[in-house]
PDB file as gemmi writes it, atoms N, CA and C in Angstrom:
CRYST1    1.000    1.000    1.000  90.00  90.00  90.00 P 1                      
ATOM      1  N   MET A   1      24.161 106.078 193.563  1.00  0.00           N  
ATOM      2  CA  MET A   1      25.367 105.274 193.708  1.00  0.00           C  
ATOM      3  C   MET A   1      26.576 106.194 193.855  1.00  0.00           C  
ATOM      4  N   ALA A   2      27.597 105.706 194.547  1.00  0.00           N  
ATOM      5  CA  ALA A   2      28.793 106.506 194.796  1.00  0.00           C  
ATOM      6  C   ALA A   2      29.575 106.718 193.497  1.00  0.00           C  
ATOM      7  N   ASN A   3      30.059 107.930 193.315  1.00  0.00           N  
ATOM      8  CA  ASN A   3      30.803 108.262 192.102  1.00  0.00           C  
ATOM      9  C   ASN A   3      32.310 108.279 192.311  1.00  0.00           C  
ATOM     10  N   HIS A   4      32.769 108.388 193.544  1.00  0.00           N  
ATOM     11  CA  HIS A   4      34.200 108.433 193.831  1.00  0.00           C  
ATOM     12  C   HIS A   4      34.581 107.199 194.633  1.00  0.00           C  
ATOM     13  N   LYS A   5      35.856 106.879 194.563  1.00  0.00           N  
ATOM     14  CA  LYS A   5      36.359 105.721 195.284  1.00  0.00           C  
ATOM     15  C   LYS A   5      36.110 105.863 196.791  1.00  0.00           C  
ATOM     16  N   SER A   6      36.357 107.050 197.315  1.00  0.00           N  
ATOM     17  CA  SER A   6      36.176 107.286 198.753  1.00  0.00           C  
ATOM     18  C   SER A   6      34.697 107.203 199.141  1.00  0.00           C  
ATOM     19  N   ALA A   7      33.826 107.677 198.251  1.00  0.00           N  
ATOM     20  CA  ALA A   7      32.390 107.612 198.529  1.00  0.00           C  
ATOM     21  C   ALA A   7      31.902 106.167 198.495  1.00  0.00           C  
ATOM     22  N   LEU A   8      32.471 105.368 197.620  1.00  0.00           N  
ATOM     23  CA  LEU A   8      32.120 103.948 197.556  1.00  0.00           C  
ATOM     24  C   LEU A   8      32.537 103.243 198.847  1.00  0.00           C  
ATOM     25  N   LYS A   9      33.752 103.555 199.306  1.00  0.00           N  
ATOM     26  CA  LYS A   9      34.241 102.956 200.549  1.00  0.00           C  
ATOM     27  C   LYS A   9      33.356 103.386 201.730  1.00  0.00           C  
ATOM     28  N   ARG A  10      33.010 104.669 201.773  1.00  0.00           N  
ATOM     29  CA  ARG A  10      32.161 105.170 202.854  1.00  0.00           C  
ATOM     30  C   ARG A  10      30.810 104.474 202.838  1.00  0.00           C  
ATOM     31  N   SER A  11      30.272 104.232 201.658  1.00  0.00           N  
ATOM     32  CA  SER A  11      28.991 103.543 201.518  1.00  0.00           C  
ATOM     33  C   SER A  11      29.072 102.124 202.073  1.00  0.00           C  
ATOM     34  N   LYS A  12      30.159 101.437 201.740  1.00  0.00           N  
ATOM     35  CA  LYS A  12      30.344 100.071 202.249  1.00  0.00           C  
ATOM     36  C   LYS A  12      30.481 100.062 203.773  1.00  0.00           C  
ATOM     37  N   GLN A  13      31.238 101.030 204.296  1.00  0.00           N  
ATOM     38  CA  GLN A  13      31.433 101.107 205.741  1.00  0.00           C  
ATOM     39  C   GLN A  13      30.113 101.401 206.455  1.00  0.00           C  
ATOM     40  N   SER A  14      29.339 102.277 205.864  1.00  0.00           N  
ATOM     41  CA  SER A  14      28.050 102.624 206.463  1.00  0.00           C  
ATOM     42  C   SER A  14      27.125 101.416 206.505  1.00  0.00           C  
ATOM     43  N   GLN A  15      27.139 100.635 205.447  1.00  0.00           N  
ATOM     44  CA  GLN A  15      26.300  99.438 205.384  1.00  0.00           C  
ATOM     45  C   GLN A  15      26.703  98.441 206.472  1.00  0.00           C  
ATOM     46  N   VAL A  16      28.001  98.226 206.634  1.00  0.00           N  
ATOM     47  CA  VAL A  16      28.499  97.288 207.652  1.00  0.00           C  
ATOM     48  C   VAL A  16      28.111  97.772 209.045  1.00  0.00           C  
ATOM     49  N   ARG A  17      28.294  99.079 209.297  1.00  0.00           N  
ATOM     50  CA  ARG A  17      27.947  99.633 210.612  1.00  0.00           C  
ATOM     51  C   ARG A  17      26.456  99.539 210.877  1.00  0.00           C  
ATOM     52  N   ARG A  18      25.648  99.800 209.833  1.00  0.00           N  
ATOM     53  CA  ARG A  18      24.199  99.738 209.991  1.00  0.00           C  
ATOM     54  C   ARG A  18      23.763  98.333 210.402  1.00  0.00           C  
ATOM     55  N   LEU A  19      24.323  97.332 209.742  1.00  0.00           N  
ATOM     56  CA  LEU A  19      23.967  95.947 210.079  1.00  0.00           C  
ATOM     57  C   LEU A  19      24.433  95.582 211.486  1.00  0.00           C  
ATOM     58  N   ARG A  20      25.618  96.051 211.848  1.00  0.00           N  
ATOM     59  CA  ARG A  20      26.148  95.769 213.183  1.00  0.00           C  
ATOM     60  C   ARG A  20      25.274  96.430 214.247  1.00  0.00           C  
ATOM     61  N   ASN A  21      24.870  97.677 213.992  1.00  0.00           N  
ATOM     62  CA  ASN A  21      24.027  98.396 214.942  1.00  0.00           C  
ATOM     63  C   ASN A  21      22.660  97.738 215.069  1.00  0.00           C  
ATOM     64  N   ARG A  22      22.087  97.300 213.944  1.00  0.00           N  
ATOM     65  CA  ARG A  22      20.793  96.619 213.982  1.00  0.00           C  
ATOM     66  C   ARG A  22      20.877  95.340 214.804  1.00  0.00           C  
ATOM     67  N   ALA A  23      21.982  94.610 214.656  1.00  0.00           N  
ATOM     68  CA  ALA A  23      22.155  93.362 215.405  1.00  0.00           C  
ATOM     69  C   ALA A  23      22.227  93.654 216.909  1.00  0.00           C  
ATOM     70  N   ARG A  24      22.977  94.685 217.278  1.00  0.00           N  
ATOM     71  CA  ARG A  24      23.095  95.035 218.701  1.00  0.00           C  
ATOM     72  C   ARG A  24      21.749  95.449 219.277  1.00  0.00           C  
ATOM     73  N   ASN A  25      21.036  96.320 218.564  1.00  0.00           N  
ATOM     74  CA  ASN A  25      19.735  96.774 219.049  1.00  0.00           C  
ATOM     75  C   ASN A  25      18.745  95.625 219.144  1.00  0.00           C  
ATOM     76  N   SER A  26      18.787  94.733 218.187  1.00  0.00           N  
ATOM     77  CA  SER A  26      17.891  93.579 218.188  1.00  0.00           C  
ATOM     78  C   SER A  26      18.184  92.680 219.384  1.00  0.00           C  
ATOM     79  N   ARG A  27      19.472  92.456 219.654  1.00  0.00           N  
ATOM     80  CA  ARG A  27      19.867  91.615 220.788  1.00  0.00           C  
ATOM     81  C   ARG A  27      19.374  92.228 222.100  1.00  0.00           C  
ATOM     82  N   MET A  28      19.480  93.560 222.204  1.00  0.00           N  
ATOM     83  CA  MET A  28      19.023  94.248 223.410  1.00  0.00           C  
ATOM     84  C   MET A  28      17.513  94.111 223.575  1.00  0.00           C  
ATOM     85  N   LYS A  29      16.769  94.350 222.494  1.00  0.00           N  
ATOM     86  CA  LYS A  29      15.311  94.261 222.574  1.00  0.00           C  
ATOM     87  C   LYS A  29      14.873  92.837 222.928  1.00  0.00           C  
ATOM     88  N   THR A  30      15.559  91.843 222.391  1.00  0.00           N  
ATOM     89  CA  THR A  30      15.233  90.453 222.700  1.00  0.00           C  
ATOM     90  C   THR A  30      15.468  90.159 224.179  1.00  0.00           C  
ATOM     91  N   ALA A  31      16.554  90.692 224.728  1.00  0.00           N  
ATOM     92  CA  ALA A  31      16.857  90.476 226.145  1.00  0.00           C  
ATOM     93  C   ALA A  31      15.793  91.122 227.031  1.00  0.00           C  
ATOM     94  N   VAL A  32      15.346  92.318 226.655  1.00  0.00           N  
ATOM     95  CA  VAL A  32      14.311  93.000 227.433  1.00  0.00           C  
ATOM     96  C   VAL A  32      12.992  92.230 227.336  1.00  0.00           C  
ATOM     97  N   LYS A  33      12.680  91.731 226.152  1.00  0.00           N  
ATOM     98  CA  LYS A  33      11.447  90.961 225.978  1.00  0.00           C  
ATOM     99  C   LYS A  33      11.492  89.661 226.783  1.00  0.00           C  
ATOM    100  N   ALA A  34      12.690  89.086 226.940  1.00  0.00           N  
ATOM    101  CA  ALA A  34      12.827  87.869 227.741  1.00  0.00           C  
ATOM    102  C   ALA A  34      12.456  88.143 229.195  1.00  0.00           C  
ATOM    103  N   VAL A  35      12.829  89.316 229.698  1.00  0.00           N  
ATOM    104  CA  VAL A  35      12.462  89.698 231.060  1.00  0.00           C  
ATOM    105  C   VAL A  35      10.940  89.857 231.154  1.00  0.00           C  
ATOM    106  N   ASP A  36      10.354  90.537 230.173  1.00  0.00           N  
ATOM    107  CA  ASP A  36       8.895  90.734 230.154  1.00  0.00           C  
ATOM    108  C   ASP A  36       8.158  89.401 230.113  1.00  0.00           C  
ATOM    109  N   THR A  37       8.640  88.496 229.283  1.00  0.00           N  
ATOM    110  CA  THR A  37       8.001  87.183 229.150  1.00  0.00           C  
ATOM    111  C   THR A  37       8.060  86.406 230.456  1.00  0.00           C  
ATOM    112  N   ALA A  38       9.207  86.458 231.123  1.00  0.00           N  
ATOM    113  CA  ALA A  38       9.352  85.749 232.398  1.00  0.00           C  
ATOM    114  C   ALA A  38       8.400  86.318 233.443  1.00  0.00           C  
ATOM    115  N   ILE A  39       8.220  87.630 233.437  1.00  0.00           N  
ATOM    116  CA  ILE A  39       7.289  88.243 234.386  1.00  0.00           C  
ATOM    117  C   ILE A  39       5.859  87.811 234.085  1.00  0.00           C  
ATOM    118  N   GLU A  40       5.497  87.795 232.800  1.00  0.00           N  
ATOM    119  CA  GLU A  40       4.149  87.394 232.404  1.00  0.00           C  
ATOM    120  C   GLU A  40       3.858  85.937 232.751  1.00  0.00           C  
ATOM    121  N   GLU A  41       4.900  85.108 232.718  1.00  0.00           N  
ATOM    122  CA  GLU A  41       4.726  83.684 233.025  1.00  0.00           C  
ATOM    123  C   GLU A  41       4.784  83.414 234.528  1.00  0.00           C  
ATOM    124  N   ASN A  42       4.903  84.459 235.331  1.00  0.00           N  
ATOM    125  CA  ASN A  42       4.971  84.344 236.796  1.00  0.00           C  
ATOM    126  C   ASN A  42       6.117  83.453 237.259  1.00  0.00           C  
ATOM    127  N   SER A  43       7.251  83.570 236.606  1.00  0.00           N  
ATOM    128  CA  SER A  43       8.422  82.792 236.971  1.00  0.00           C  
ATOM    129  C   SER A  43       9.470  83.725 237.583  1.00  0.00           C  
ATOM    130  N   VAL A  44       9.602  83.639 238.911  1.00  0.00           N  
ATOM    131  CA  VAL A  44      10.505  84.534 239.625  1.00  0.00           C  
ATOM    132  C   VAL A  44      11.952  84.285 239.224  1.00  0.00           C  
ATOM    133  N   GLU A  45      12.370  83.026 239.235  1.00  0.00           N  
ATOM    134  CA  GLU A  45      13.766  82.715 238.918  1.00  0.00           C  
ATOM    135  C   GLU A  45      14.104  83.056 237.481  1.00  0.00           C  
ATOM    136  N   ALA A  46      13.175  82.793 236.573  1.00  0.00           N  
ATOM    137  CA  ALA A  46      13.425  83.115 235.165  1.00  0.00           C  
ATOM    138  C   ALA A  46      13.528  84.617 234.959  1.00  0.00           C  
ATOM    139  N   ALA A  47      12.713  85.384 235.676  1.00  0.00           N  
ATOM    140  CA  ALA A  47      12.765  86.840 235.555  1.00  0.00           C  
ATOM    141  C   ALA A  47      14.099  87.376 236.071  1.00  0.00           C  
ATOM    142  N   GLN A  48      14.549  86.863 237.203  1.00  0.00           N  
ATOM    143  CA  GLN A  48      15.818  87.316 237.759  1.00  0.00           C  
ATOM    144  C   GLN A  48      16.986  86.922 236.851  1.00  0.00           C  
ATOM    145  N   GLU A  49      16.916  85.719 236.304  1.00  0.00           N  
ATOM    146  CA  GLU A  49      17.975  85.255 235.402  1.00  0.00           C  
ATOM    147  C   GLU A  49      17.989  86.067 234.112  1.00  0.00           C  
ATOM    148  N   ALA A  50      16.812  86.356 233.576  1.00  0.00           N  
ATOM    149  CA  ALA A  50      16.725  87.151 232.348  1.00  0.00           C  
ATOM    150  C   ALA A  50      17.242  88.570 232.595  1.00  0.00           C  
ATOM    151  N   LEU A  51      16.958  89.112 233.777  1.00  0.00           N  
ATOM    152  CA  LEU A  51      17.466  90.443 234.119  1.00  0.00           C  
ATOM    153  C   LEU A  51      18.988  90.431 234.206  1.00  0.00           C  
ATOM    154  N   ARG A  52      19.545  89.394 234.844  1.00  0.00           N  
ATOM    155  CA  ARG A  52      21.007  89.284 234.942  1.00  0.00           C  
ATOM    156  C   ARG A  52      21.645  89.181 233.559  1.00  0.00           C  
ATOM    157  N   ALA A  53      20.946  88.557 232.618  1.00  0.00           N  
ATOM    158  CA  ALA A  53      21.474  88.439 231.249  1.00  0.00           C  
ATOM    159  C   ALA A  53      21.288  89.740 230.473  1.00  0.00           C  
ATOM    160  N   ALA A  54      20.211  90.475 230.750  1.00  0.00           N  
ATOM    161  CA  ALA A  54      19.890  91.676 229.972  1.00  0.00           C  
ATOM    162  C   ALA A  54      20.774  92.868 230.332  1.00  0.00           C  
ATOM    163  N   ILE A  55      21.147  92.993 231.597  1.00  0.00           N  
ATOM    164  CA  ILE A  55      21.896  94.172 232.033  1.00  0.00           C  
ATOM    165  C   ILE A  55      23.224  94.331 231.280  1.00  0.00           C  
ATOM    166  N   PRO A  56      24.064  93.287 231.171  1.00  0.00           N  
ATOM    167  CA  PRO A  56      25.316  93.486 230.431  1.00  0.00           C  
ATOM    168  C   PRO A  56      25.094  93.764 228.941  1.00  0.00           C  
ATOM    169  N   ILE A  57      24.029  93.214 228.386  1.00  0.00           N  
ATOM    170  CA  ILE A  57      23.740  93.461 226.972  1.00  0.00           C  
ATOM    171  C   ILE A  57      23.385  94.933 226.763  1.00  0.00           C  
ATOM    172  N   ILE A  58      22.539  95.469 227.637  1.00  0.00           N  
ATOM    173  CA  ILE A  58      22.155  96.883 227.532  1.00  0.00           C  
ATOM    174  C   ILE A  58      23.390  97.768 227.729  1.00  0.00           C  
ATOM    175  N   ASP A  59      24.227  97.433 228.700  1.00  0.00           N  
ATOM    176  CA  ASP A  59      25.433  98.222 228.947  1.00  0.00           C  
ATOM    177  C   ASP A  59      26.383  98.175 227.751  1.00  0.00           C  
ATOM    178  N   ARG A  60      26.491  97.019 227.118  1.00  0.00           N  
ATOM    179  CA  ARG A  60      27.375  96.882 225.964  1.00  0.00           C  
ATOM    180  C   ARG A  60      26.888  97.730 224.797  1.00  0.00           C  
ATOM    181  N   VAL A  61      25.568  97.763 224.605  1.00  0.00           N  
ATOM    182  CA  VAL A  61      24.995  98.584 223.541  1.00  0.00           C  
ATOM    183  C   VAL A  61      25.311 100.058 223.795  1.00  0.00           C  
ATOM    184  N   ALA A  62      25.270 100.477 225.055  1.00  0.00           N  
ATOM    185  CA  ALA A  62      25.578 101.862 225.394  1.00  0.00           C  
ATOM    186  C   ALA A  62      27.055 102.170 225.172  1.00  0.00           C  
ATOM    187  N   VAL A  63      27.919 101.256 225.569  1.00  0.00           N  
ATOM    188  CA  VAL A  63      29.354 101.465 225.404  1.00  0.00           C  
ATOM    189  C   VAL A  63      29.718 101.584 223.922  1.00  0.00           C  
ATOM    190  N   LYS A  64      29.053 100.816 223.095  1.00  0.00           N  
ATOM    191  CA  LYS A  64      29.331 100.839 221.656  1.00  0.00           C  
ATOM    192  C   LYS A  64      28.743 102.056 220.961  1.00  0.00           C  
ATOM    193  N   GLY A  65      27.900 102.821 221.663  1.00  0.00           N  
ATOM    194  CA  GLY A  65      27.404 104.061 221.099  1.00  0.00           C  
ATOM    195  C   GLY A  65      26.032 103.979 220.454  1.00  0.00           C  
ATOM    196  N   ASN A  66      25.378 102.845 220.524  1.00  0.00           N  
ATOM    197  CA  ASN A  66      24.034 102.727 219.942  1.00  0.00           C  
ATOM    198  C   ASN A  66      22.989 103.403 220.812  1.00  0.00           C  
ATOM    199  N   LEU A  67      23.301 103.538 222.081  1.00  0.00           N  
ATOM    200  CA  LEU A  67      22.360 104.063 223.048  1.00  0.00           C  
ATOM    201  C   LEU A  67      23.149 104.988 223.979  1.00  0.00           C  
ATOM    202  N   HIS A  68      22.545 106.105 224.354  1.00  0.00           N  
ATOM    203  CA  HIS A  68      23.212 107.003 225.294  1.00  0.00           C  
ATOM    204  C   HIS A  68      23.332 106.308 226.642  1.00  0.00           C  
ATOM    205  N   LYS A  69      24.407 106.578 227.370  1.00  0.00           N  
ATOM    206  CA  LYS A  69      24.637 105.846 228.619  1.00  0.00           C  
ATOM    207  C   LYS A  69      23.544 106.127 229.652  1.00  0.00           C  
ATOM    208  N   LYS A  70      22.969 107.325 229.641  1.00  0.00           N  
ATOM    209  CA  LYS A  70      21.890 107.612 230.582  1.00  0.00           C  
ATOM    210  C   LYS A  70      20.603 106.898 230.179  1.00  0.00           C  
ATOM    211  N   ASN A  71      20.390 106.757 228.882  1.00  0.00           N  
ATOM    212  CA  ASN A  71      19.232 106.015 228.395  1.00  0.00           C  
ATOM    213  C   ASN A  71      19.360 104.547 228.811  1.00  0.00           C  
ATOM    214  N   ALA A  72      20.573 103.998 228.660  1.00  0.00           N  
ATOM    215  CA  ALA A  72      20.813 102.614 229.066  1.00  0.00           C  
ATOM    216  C   ALA A  72      20.610 102.449 230.565  1.00  0.00           C  
ATOM    217  N   SER A  73      21.112 103.397 231.330  1.00  0.00           N  
ATOM    218  CA  SER A  73      20.963 103.356 232.782  1.00  0.00           C  
ATOM    219  C   SER A  73      19.495 103.387 233.178  1.00  0.00           C  
ATOM    220  N   ARG A  74      18.720 104.214 232.488  1.00  0.00           N  
ATOM    221  CA  ARG A  74      17.295 104.314 232.769  1.00  0.00           C  
ATOM    222  C   ARG A  74      16.583 103.001 232.442  1.00  0.00           C  
ATOM    223  N   LYS A  75      16.957 102.384 231.329  1.00  0.00           N  
ATOM    224  CA  LYS A  75      16.347 101.103 230.960  1.00  0.00           C  
ATOM    225  C   LYS A  75      16.647 100.035 232.016  1.00  0.00           C  
ATOM    226  N   VAL A  76      17.899  99.966 232.442  1.00  0.00           N  
ATOM    227  CA  VAL A  76      18.300  98.976 233.448  1.00  0.00           C  
ATOM    228  C   VAL A  76      17.556  99.234 234.752  1.00  0.00           C  
ATOM    229  N   SER A  77      17.471 100.499 235.138  1.00  0.00           N  
ATOM    230  CA  SER A  77      16.806 100.861 236.383  1.00  0.00           C  
ATOM    231  C   SER A  77      15.335 100.455 236.355  1.00  0.00           C  
ATOM    232  N   ARG A  78      14.661 100.767 235.262  1.00  0.00           N  
ATOM    233  CA  ARG A  78      13.235 100.452 235.170  1.00  0.00           C  
ATOM    234  C   ARG A  78      12.992  98.944 235.114  1.00  0.00           C  
ATOM    235  N   LEU A  79      13.855  98.229 234.393  1.00  0.00           N  
ATOM    236  CA  LEU A  79      13.716  96.767 234.344  1.00  0.00           C  
ATOM    237  C   LEU A  79      13.916  96.166 235.733  1.00  0.00           C  
ATOM    238  N   THR A  80      14.953  96.634 236.425  1.00  0.00           N  
ATOM    239  CA  THR A  80      15.250  96.124 237.765  1.00  0.00           C  
ATOM    240  C   THR A  80      14.101  96.414 238.712  1.00  0.00           C  
ATOM    241  N   LYS A  81      13.563  97.606 238.605  1.00  0.00           N  
ATOM    242  CA  LYS A  81      12.438  98.003 239.459  1.00  0.00           C  
ATOM    243  C   LYS A  81      11.237  97.092 239.218  1.00  0.00           C  
ATOM    244  N   ARG A  82      10.952  96.784 237.933  1.00  0.00           N  
ATOM    245  CA  ARG A  82       9.819  95.919 237.618  1.00  0.00           C  
ATOM    246  C   ARG A  82      10.026  94.503 238.137  1.00  0.00           C  
ATOM    247  N   VAL A  83      11.245  93.987 237.964  1.00  0.00           N  
ATOM    248  CA  VAL A  83      11.529  92.624 238.434  1.00  0.00           C  
ATOM    249  C   VAL A  83      11.448  92.572 239.956  1.00  0.00           C  
ATOM    250  N   ASN A  84      12.008  93.573 240.637  1.00  0.00           N  
ATOM    251  CA  ASN A  84      11.966  93.586 242.102  1.00  0.00           C  
ATOM    252  C   ASN A  84      10.529  93.669 242.622  1.00  0.00           C  
ATOM    253  N   ALA A  85       9.702  94.478 241.975  1.00  0.00           N  
ATOM    254  CA  ALA A  85       8.299  94.583 242.382  1.00  0.00           C  
ATOM    255  C   ALA A  85       7.578  93.261 242.148  1.00  0.00           C  
ATOM    256  N   PHE A  86       7.890  92.603 241.035  1.00  0.00           N  
ATOM    257  CA  PHE A  86       7.285  91.313 240.727  1.00  0.00           C  
ATOM    258  C   PHE A  86       7.693  90.263 241.759  1.00  0.00           C  
ATOM    259  N   VAL A  87       8.967  90.239 242.118  1.00  0.00           N  
ATOM    260  CA  VAL A  87       9.457  89.272 243.106  1.00  0.00           C  
ATOM    261  C   VAL A  87       8.814  89.530 244.461  1.00  0.00           C  
ATOM    262  N   ALA A  88       8.702  90.786 244.859  1.00  0.00           N  
ATOM    263  CA  ALA A  88       8.083  91.124 246.147  1.00  0.00           C  
ATOM    264  C   ALA A  88       6.620  90.703 246.164  1.00  0.00           C  
ATOM    265  N   ALA A  89       5.910  90.929 245.072  1.00  0.00           N  
ATOM    266  CA  ALA A  89       4.490  90.532 244.994  1.00  0.00           C  
ATOM    267  C   ALA A  89       4.357  89.013 245.017  1.00  0.00           C  
ATOM    268  N   ALA A  90       5.276  88.335 244.367  1.00  0.00           N  
ATOM    269  CA  ALA A  90       5.225  86.859 244.328  1.00  0.00           C  
ATOM    270  C   ALA A  90       5.500  86.267 245.700  1.00  0.00           C  
ATOM    271  N   GLN A  91       6.372  86.890 246.464  1.00  0.00           N  
ATOM    272  CA  GLN A  91       6.699  86.373 247.794  1.00  0.00           C  
ATOM    273  C   GLN A  91       5.565  86.593 248.790  1.00  0.00           C  
ATOM    274  N   GLN A  92       4.775  87.643 248.580  1.00  0.00           N  
ATOM    275  CA  GLN A  92       3.680  87.904 249.488  1.00  0.00           C  
ATOM    276  C   GLN A  92       2.486  86.980 249.252  1.00  0.00           C  
ATOM    277  N   SER A  93       2.377  86.478 248.017  1.00  0.00           N  
ATOM    278  CA  SER A  93       1.221  85.611 247.759  1.00  0.00           C  
ATOM    279  C   SER A  93       1.493  84.167 248.069  1.00  0.00           C  
TER     280      SER A  93                                                      
END                                                                             
């Protein structure tokens, strides 16, 4: 436990930030899973819509510092690539 007033305040701040960061990361993972689920269900429109919803969430997590901006960019790129490949395969069948 914190022994000084400043250490107590720092502990409280850390707890608040930890919860905020967990919420952001959870929201991002849920958005990515929504894209995966739409692909598994063979729903082209749902996959595209889920991707449109996921991209700003991933970018926001990066801007807030939970994720490096290049890591976020890579996630968006790979998700987009998967959705585009899925849409192309769906259109050919």
